[in-house]
N, C-alpha and C positions, 0 to 999 in steps of 0.2 A: 410636044406642043410647038416646036420650033423656037422655044425660049432658051436662050443661053444664059447661064447663071452669071450675073454681073460680077466683075472683078474690080477690086479697088486699086490694084497696083499693076503697072506695066514695067517691063524690063528692057533695056537696050544694052548692047555690048560694044565696046570700042577697044581697039588694039593700039598699043604704043610700043615703040621699040626701046630697048634699053640694054645696057651692057651688063654682062654677068661676070662675076669673078669666080676663079677657082675652077677646078675640074676641067682642065684643058683649055679654059678660056673660050669655050663655045658660046656663040650668041644665043640668048634665050629671050623669048617674048613673054610679057605678062599681060593678063586680061583684067580690065577694070569693069566691075558690074555696077551700073547706076540704075536705081529704082525710082520711077516717077509715078505720080498719081495720074488717073484718067483725067483727061481734060473735062469730060462730062460724064455724070452718073448714068448708067444704062437705064432706059425706061422700060416699064412693063408693056407688053403688047396690049392693044386695045381689047377691052372686055375680059382681060385676064382675071381680074378680081371676081367679076360676076360669074364667069364660067367655072372658076375654081370653087367658089362657094356652092355652085349648083352641084358639082361633083361631091363635095363634102356633105351637102344636104341629103343627097341621094344615099350616101353611105350611112349617115345617121338614121335615115328612114328605114334602110334595110336592117340595120341593127335592131331598131325598135319593133320592126315587124317580124324579126327572127327569120329573115331570108338571107341568102348569100349576097355578099358585096361584090359588084362586078369590077371594082378597081383593086389594084394591088395596095396593101396596107402601107408599104414603104413609100409608095407614090403619094398616097394621101398624107402621110406624115410630112413628106418633103413639101407638099403643097401648102400645108399649114405653116411650115417654117418660112417658105417664100413670102407668104402673105404677111407674116409677122415682121419680116425683114423690111417690108415696104410700108410699115406704120399703119396697117389696117387691123391691128390687134383688137382695139376697142370695139370696132364694128363686128369683127369676127366673134368676140365673146358675147356681144349682145344677141347676135343672130343665133349662136349656139344655145344660149339660155332660152330664147324665144321658142326655138324648135322643141327643146326638152320640156318646157313648160306646157306647150300645147299638147304634147303627147301625154304628160302626166294628168293634165286636166281631163283629157278624154277617158282616162282610166276610171275616174270616179263613177262614170255612168254604169259600169257593170255591177256596182254595189248598191245602186239605187233600187234594183229589183227586189232586194231583201227587205221584208217589213222591219220596222223599228222594234227591236225586242227589249224587254226589260226583265231583269231577274227579280223574283219575289223571294226575299230572305225570310226563311222560317227556321232559324238555326236550331231550335229545340227539337225539331222533328227530323225524320230521316228523308223526307221528300224535298230537301233543300236544293236550291239551284235550278228549279224548273223555270222555263221561259214562258212568258205570256205576251200576247199582242196588246198594244195599248187599247185596242178596241174591245179587248176582253176575250178574244178567241185564243185558245191554247195551241201550242205546238211543242214538240219535244226538242231535245237538245241536238237532234240530227241537223237541223237547219243551221244551228250555231256552229257546228263542226264544219259543215260545208263552207260557211262564210269564212271561218278562220283559215281553212285550206286555200280559199280563193284569195284572201288578202295576203296570205303568206306567199302564194305563187306570184302575185303581183309584186311583192317586195323583192323576192328572189330574182325575178325577171328584171326589175328596175336596177338592182345592184349589178347584175351581170352586164346589162346594157351600159350603165355608167362606167364600168371598168373598161369596156371596149372603146367607148367614146373617148374616155380620157386618154387611152393609149394612142389614139389618132391625134388628139389635140394636146399631146404632152408638151410640145414646144411652147404652145400658148400658155399652158399651166405653169411652166417653169420660167417663163420670162415675164410676160405682161402681168399675169395674175400675181406672181410672186413679188413684183415691184409695186403693186397696188394693194396695200394692206387692208383697205376697205372692202376689197372684193373677195368673196369666198372662192376657194379652189373649186375645180370642176366637180370633184367628188362631193364636197360640202354643198355646192350649189344643188346637186342632185338630191342630197338629203333634205335640204331646205325646201325644194319643190315638192318632194314626197310628203314632207310634214305639213306644209301649208295647204296643199290641195287635196290630200287624201286623209292623212291621220288627223289633221285638225278639223276635218269635217265632223260636226257634232254626232251625227248618226253613225258614221263609220267608227269613230273612236269609241262611242258607247258600245256598239256591237262587238268591237274587237276586245275591249277590256272585259265586258260581261262574259264573252265566250271564254277568255283565258281564265277568269275567276271560276267559271263553271267547271272547266276541266280540272283545275287545281282542287276544287271542292269534291269533285267526283273521285279524284285520286285519294284525297284524305278519307273518303268513305270506303276505301278499299277497292275501287274499280281500277282497271288497267286503262291508261290513257296514252295518247301519242306524245311522248316526252320530247321527241325531236321537234315536233310542231311547236310545242310550248317554248322550247329553247330558241327556236328561230324567231318566233313572234316577240318574245321578251328581249331578245338581242336587238330586234328591229326598234322596239320602243326605247331601248337604252341608247342605240346609235342616234336616235332622233332627239338627243339631248334631254330637255326637261320633260318630255312626254312620259318617260318611265317614272320619274320622281313625282311629278305633279298629278298625273292622271291615273297611273296604275298603282304605284307603291302605296299611296295614301289610302286608296280604297281597299287594297289587298290587306294592309295592316289593320284597318278598321274591321273588316270581315273576320280576319284571323282572331282579333281580340274578342269579338262577339261569339265566335264559334267556341273558343277555348274557355271563355267565361261560363258559357252554358254547360259545356262538357265537364268542366271542373266541378261545378255545383252538382250535376247529376251523378257523376261517378263517385264523388265523395260520399254520397248517400248509399250508392249501390255496392261498392267494392270495399274489401278489406285493405288495410294500409299497404301490405306488400304488393298486392295486385295493382293498386292505384299507382304506387311509385314505379312499378314496372311499366305501366302504361305511359307515365310521364317520360320515362327514359326513352321509350319507343317513339313517342311523339317528337321529342327533341332530336332524336336520331333522324327521323323522317324529314323534319324541317331542315336540318343541316344538309341532308342529301339533296333536298330541293334547291338549296343555294348552290351547291356544287354542280347540279345537273342543268338547271335552266334559269334560276333567278340571278339577278345581278349581285355581285359580291357585296355591294354597299347595303343590300337589304339584310344581310346576315345578322348584324348586331341588333337592329330594332325588332326583327322577326323572332330571334331566339329570346330576346328580353320580353317580348309579348307573351310567348308560350310560358316562360318561367314565371312571369308575374301572375298569369291567370290560373295556371295549373299548380303552382307552388306558392308563390308569394302571398296569394289571397287565402291560403289554407294552412299556413305553417303551424299555427297553434293547434288547429283541428286535427292535422295529421299526427302530431306528437301526442296529443291527448288521447286520440283514438287508438294508436298502435305502438308507441315507443316502448311502453312498459312490457307489452307482450313480446316484442322483438328481443328485448334485453333479458326477460325471464327465460325465454326459450333459446337464448344464445344464437339467434339467427344471423350468423356472421355476414352472409352475402347480402341480406336485406339491410343490415345496419351499414354495411359499406356503401350500398346504393343510397341510403338515407343521407349519409354524410356527404357524399359526392354531390347529390342534388341540392341539399341545403347550402352547400358552400357556393353554389352558383348564384344564390339569391341574396340581395342586400339584407342584412339582418338575420339571415337564415342560420348562420353558425352561432350567433349570439343566443337565439331562442333555443337552439339545440343544446347549447351549453347549459342553459338554465334548467331545462327538463332533465338533462343528464345528471346535473347536481342533485336535483330533487329526487330522482330515482335512487341514487346512491344513498342519500340521507334516509329516505323512507325504508328502503330495503335493509340498510345497515341497522336502523333503529329497531326493526323487528327482531334482529339477531341479538342485540345488546340488552334491550330493556325487559325481555321476557325471562324471569328467573327459571322457568321450566327448561330453557335452552342453555342454561349455564354449563351443563356438562359438555356440550358440543360447541359452545360459543366460539372458542379460539379457532378450532378447525374450520368452522363455517366462515369466520372472518378471513382466514387464509385462503379458503376456496373462492370466496367472493372477490378478494383482492386479485387472485390469479385470473379470474374471469374478466374483471374490468381492465386489467393490464393487457390481456390478450385482445380485447375489443379495441383499446386505444392503439395498440401496435398494428393490428390488421385492418381495422375498419376506419379509424380516425387518423391514420397516417402519422402516428406519434406526435400529434399536434400538442404543442407545449401548453396551450390554454386548457385543453381537456385534461392533461396530466396534472396541472396545478390545481384546477378546480376539483379534480378527484381527491387530491390530498386534503384540500380544505374540507371537503364533504366528509371524508373519513374522520378527520379530526373533530368535526362537529358532532356526528352521531355517536362516536365511540365515547365521548365525554358527557353524553346525556345522562349516563348512569355513573356517577363518580365512584372511583376506587375499585369497583367490582371487576371491570375488564383488566385492570392492572394486576389484581390478585390472580385472576384466572390465567393470564398470560404467564405469570411466574410459575404457576402449577403445571401449565402445559410444557414449559421448558423443563421442569423437573421430570415430567413423565418421559421426555425424550432423552434426558441425560442420565436417567436412572438405569442401573443394570437390569437386564431383562427386556430392554427396549428392542423391538423387532425390526427397526429400520435396517435396510439391507447393508449399506456401506457407510464408511466415514464421509464419503463425498455427499451421499444422500442426507446424512445428518447435518452436515455443514450447510447444505442448501436450505434445509428446513430452518436452521437457526438464522440464516440470512433473511428468510421470509418473516420470521417472528420479529426480528429487529425492525423491519419496515412497519409492522403493526405497532410495535413498542414506541416508535417515534411519534405516533399520533396521540398517545395518552398524556394527559396533563399530570396526573398523580404518580410520577415516576418513583417517589419515595415509598409509595405503597408497594409498588413492584419490588423495590429493593428489600423491604422488610420481609415479604413472603419468599422472595428468592433466597435471601440469606438464611431463613429458617429451613428451607428445603435443602439448600446446599450443605448446611451443617449436618443434616441427617445423612446425606449421601457420603460426606467425607468421614463421619464418625462411625457409621455402620458399614462402610466399605461398599456402598451400593452404587457408586459412580460407574457408569458404563465405560467412560473413556476420559482419562486425565487430559488428553489433547483436546477433546471436545469441550471439557470444562474450561480450560485455559483459553480456547478460541472464543467461547461465549463471553468470558471475562474481558478479553481484548476488545470485542465488539461493544460491550457496555462502556468500556473506558473511552473508546473512540467516540461514542455517541454522547456520553454525559460528562466526560472529564475524569481526571484522576481522583478528585474528592469523592465522587460517587462510588468508586470501586475500591477505595483504600481499605475499608473494613473487610471486603470480600478477599482482597489480596492478602490481608493479614491472616485470614483463616487458612489459606493455602500455606502461608509461611509457618504458621503454628504446626501444621501437619508435618512439614519438612523438618522443623526443629525437633518435634517429638520423636521422629525416627532416629535422629542423632542421639537424643537423650536416652532412648531405649538401648542403643548399641552400648553406651557407657554403663547403663544399669545392668545389662547382661554380664558385662565384665565384672562389675561390682558384686553381683550375686555369686559369681564363681569363687570369690574370695571369702564368702560367708561359710561358717562351719555347718549351718543347717539351711541349705537352700530351699527346702520344702518341696511339695509335690505340685504346686501350682506354678504355671508359667504365666507371669503377669506382663501385660502390655498396657501402658498408660499414655494417653494423649494429653499434653499440657495445653490448655486453651487460655488465651488472653481474654479476660472478661469483656473488655471493650469491643472486641471484634465479633464475638459470637452472640447469638440470640440469648435472651435472659431465660434461664431454666429455674423452675422452682425446686429447691432442694427437698429430697424426700428421705427421711431417716428410716432405715430398715435394719433388721438384725442379721448382720453377716456372721458367718461361723468364725471360730477363733483363728483358724489358719489364714483366712482372708484378712482379718483385722491385723494379724501379725505382719502379713506381707505389705499391707498398706503403711504400717509404721516404718518398716524397713525402707520402703520407697521414699517416705516423707523425710526420713533421716538423710538418705542419699541426696535427695533433691535440694533440701534446705541447706545441706552442707556445701553445695555448689553455688546456690543463689540465696544469699542472706537477705532478709527483709521482705521476703515474699510469703504469701499466704495461700495454702492449698485448700480447696473446697471440693470434696468428692461429689460427683454427679451420678448417683446410682441409677437414675432413669436411663442414662445413656450406655450403661455397661452391658456387655454380652460375653458369652463364654462358649467353649467347646467341652462337652462332657462325654466321658467314655462310660458305656453301660453294657451289662451282660444280660442276655435273655436266653431262653431255651434254644432259640434258633442260632444264637451266637452273639458276637460282640457287634455293637453299633456305636457310632458317634453322633451326638446331637449338637447342632448349632442353635443356641438359645440365648434369650435375654437374661440379664442378671436376676430379674424377678423369677423367671422360669427356673433358673439355676437353683435359687434358694428353695423353691418348692420341691424340685426333684431330689435335692440333697437330703431332704427330710426322710425320703423313703429308704435311705441307708440305715435308718434307725428303726423302721417299722414298715409293715405292708399296707396299713390302712390308717387314714386320718380324716377327721371331719373338717368342714370348712372353717369352723371356729378355731380348731386346734392349729390349723395351718396359718390362720390369720395372726394368732397370738405368737406363734413361733417365729414367723418371718417379719412381722411388723409392717407388712405391705398394706397400703391404703385400700379400703374396701372395694371401690369400683375397679381399681387397678388389679387387685387380687382376683376378682371375678373374671375379668378378661384373661388373666394369665392362666387360671384353671380351665377356662373355656378352650383356650388354645391347646392345652395338654390333654384334655379329656373328651372334647367334642369336635376336634378338627379332623384332618385327614390322617395325621400320625398320632394315634391315641396311645400315648405311653401310660396314661392313667385311665382307670375305668370309673365312671361316675355312677353313683347309686343314690337315688333312682335316676334312670336314664332321662335325657332331655337336653335341649339345646342351651338352656340358660342355667346358670349356677345360682341356686337358692340357698338360704340359710338352712343348716341341718344336713346338707348334702354330704355324703361320704365319698372319699376317693381312695381307690385301691391300686397298687402297682400292678401293671399288666405284664406278667412274666411271659405270656404267650405272644407278646408283640412281634409282628412280622413286617418286614419292608424289603423291597427289592434292592434298595440302595444301602451302602454301608454308612455314608455320612448323610444325615438327614437334617434339613433346616426346618425348624418348627417356628413358623412366623407368629409373632405376637398378634392377637386379634386387634386390628386398628379400630380405635374409636371412630364412629362416623364423624366426619369433619365437624368437630364440635363447634357450635356457634360461639361458645365462650372463647375457644382458641382464636377464632377469626376476629372476634370483637377485641380481644386483648391485643392482638397484633395491630389491628387498626387503631386502637386507642394509643398504643405506643407511637405509632406514626404521627397521630394528631399532637401528642405531647411533644414529640421532636419538632413538629412544625411550630409550636408555640415558642420553643427555645430559639428556633431559627428566626422567627419574626422578631422576637425581643432583641436578638443579637443584631439583626439588620437595622432596627430602629435606632439602637444605641450607636451603631457604627456610623449611620447617616448623621445623627444629631451631633456626635462628637466632631465630625468633620465640618458641618455647616454652622454649628453653635445655635443659630436661630433659624426657624423654618415654619412656614405656614402649613396648615393641616393638609390642604389639597396637594401641595408640592411634595410633602412627606409621603402621602399615600401613593402618588404617582411614582416616586422614586422606589418605593417598596415593591410596586408591581413589576418594575424593571429588574429588581434584584432577586426576587423570590422565584424559585423554579417550580412552584406548585400552585394550583388554583387557590385563591383565598377571597373571602367575601369582605366588603368594606366594614361590615359589623364586627367581624373577627379582628380586623386591624384596630378598630376603635377600642375594643376591649383590651388589647395588648398595650395600646398607648396609655389607657387609663391605669392599667396595672403598673406600668413603669413610672407614671406620675406618682402613684401611691407609694412606690418604693424609692422615691426621690432620685430617679435617674434623670428626670426632666421635669419641667414645670410650665404651667400656662402663663402667658403674658397677662399682666394685671388689667391692661386696657383692652386687649383683644384676645378673647378666649380661643380663637382659631390659630393663634400664634404660639409656638412652643420654644422654650429655651433649654439648652443642655445644662445639666447641673454637674459641674466638675467634681 
């Protein structure tokens, strides 16, 4: 251009002579550099500004027309820098804005040729998203797609153009614009112009957003759409600041809300719960994918919340009422996992799931507990049910503490709907597992079962009922030698002690202690018998039981033979000689013996009860006896004798022959010794026919528990009153509830208080009948 870049500094050089020292003393000259300002600032050539702008204008026009620029880009950049250096930045910015604005304004004309389209929303039907002219003429979505592609091309072109324009005018952008905070940058200016003159146009904006919503709706209906087009257009709206939020997102969320509200209502009627939940998961996944693929990230939270509310939040109770019980009954693990995950996403979802979970456990558990016909399998069913809910909590509910705690509360609620019976049956179940003959594979398996039983045991209130039945069964196992494993017995005892305290197991521990002491006593008795002149033919073993530790047994007087009576007296003399002041009471019902017998086939040994022993010993005196003769000779109580004879003559090992034949023993029946008796074993155990779990026995055990409870209530009342001296009725009852470890009714407590008043342990206040005083 013939233009020399102005310089602000000039340099002149002067020389001066000076002496130098050292180095041979040679003369050296030094130079002094002086820098001075130009006397006058260089001026731009005439018409430079106008000519330069003309070149820049041509370059901008070429960019906007997508043709090649005939000037070098570096030259153009330098030209902008030169203009800015000569304080024409403001004019340059205005000129550039004007050129860009004119070009953008011209772009709107290409969109005027499209008719104004409006979407008709009919969300309940499948023909949603059709486009109609305002004048009533229909068109399909092809016009909408063409329009979207056109607006997208316009936007892409605009962005590309503004990037190139900014690169030329970068010096202007980084100096003048940067120093004026009120001015938008060249890129922001381009966005502003596009927004103001194209997207803010009511018709263009409506067409654009309608078209985008139509594409999204088509995709939701399963059609394939151009996702890159959607991504570009929504990115455009997002870049144009509030257009995305105010114009698109609001309508998008409204239509999403309507769509899923209608879909939720329809599918809840049409589909089963697992299918419905699978559909909800699929929809949530799809919407999440839309956010990742083409929606703005800020839409994620309201969009997902909308889907969750309409497909889940509005139907929480309906979903659970319709399908939760079936899922739990059928143990549908994957569906239950999905239910928990989906309900955890919705406010209040987990809470309502908890409520239905609790109700299910209570209802299902109650059917197990309250039905007497299921008593035989009650405990096993409870254990299986507990395993099932534990597995569901672990796998499906992610070990959520709320679900665990509510499960425990629910178990405690239903298992105590039927007082005492579950406690009794749990005790009997433990007996079946600890008794010899139990077929559990290993000690580890038995230990695992006992641990499970203890979990169920924790839920029952009447633990004293369990103790009474457990003690009765433990006594049988210990005395008859039917315990499967001493280690297992002691392990169970340890678990009970840990759960209920030392007081609960003190009597049970006493029973084990008695058995150990009895072994020591028998060692001494054997030595004692060796010193006797006539030791006899019977080898006697005695268990010494402390009466307070063991269940109460009704003594039964029977006629022992002389040798047995003699041996009893010998033992009595031996024992009382060592322990003075004690009283021995023989319990014949618990006795058992091993008898040796000879048959035609050879010798056999029989393990039998004492009653069976007395009957069989009679046949040493004769081969045939009637029922009445046996009864008179043995002195065994009638029903007990009938069961004894039944075991010997009607069971598998028929040592006696009954005449006439039959399963039941009747008056007048005769019994003959079976000399032809045959059996593959040498030692044969003839089990006593057990009475069917007598109601009387159950009642007597339960009554003893109730009697013990009365003593405990009395003791607790006296203990409290002795400490407090004076106490109101309500406070006394409240304190009793805290101290007593079994369920008790207010009426029962009132009766015990009245009883203690009658027995002068306490008295009522003369002025206030609800106030009690302790009587010392």
